[in-house]
C-alpha positions, 0 to 999 in steps of 0.5 A, spaced: 710 040 662 712 042 669 713 049 671 720 049 672 721 047 664 717 052 662 721 058 666 727 055 663 725 055 656 723 062 657 729 064 660 733 061 654 729 065 649 730 071 653 738 070 653 738 068 646 734 075 644 739 079 648 745 075 645 742 076 638 741 084 640 748 085 642 751 081 636 747 086 632 749 092 635 757 090 635 756 088 627 752 095 626 758 098 629 763 094 625 766 090 631 767 083 632 762 079 637 766 074 642 763 067 642 765 063 649 764 056 649 765 051 654 767 046 649 774 050 647 780 049 651 781 054 657 784 061 653 780 060 647 774 063 644 771 064 637 770 071 635 765 073 629 766 079 625 761 083 621 763 080 614 761 073 617 768 070 618 769 066 625 776 066 628 778 061 633 783 065 637 787 064 644 786 070 649 791 071 654 793 077 659 800 081 659 799 085 665 793 089 665 792 088 657 788 082 653 792 080 647 788 076 642 792 071 637 788 068 631 789 060 631 785 059 625 780 062 621 774 057 621 771 054 614 764 057 612 761 050 614 765 050 620 763 057 622 755 055 620 756 050 625 758 054 631 753 059 629 748 053 629 750 051 636 749 057 639 742 059 636 745 065 632 743 062 625 
């Protein structure tokens, strides 16, 4: 295996450890966790809540404020698919 492949794998693992740590920290403070996805249209994000549900949200700005509007709550199976896609299971 070329060295570059090993470095990418190690970097990916470090990234995932950091993401999981931030997610746990948010949940321990009863805060949601934002999941950005290149697979969603511009302005849409997933927001995972400490109780386990995930919402698809539209985020926009009004002046200097961010406004988030829930588009749809993901079904349990859909939420698990989102978590699996981003290594959060």
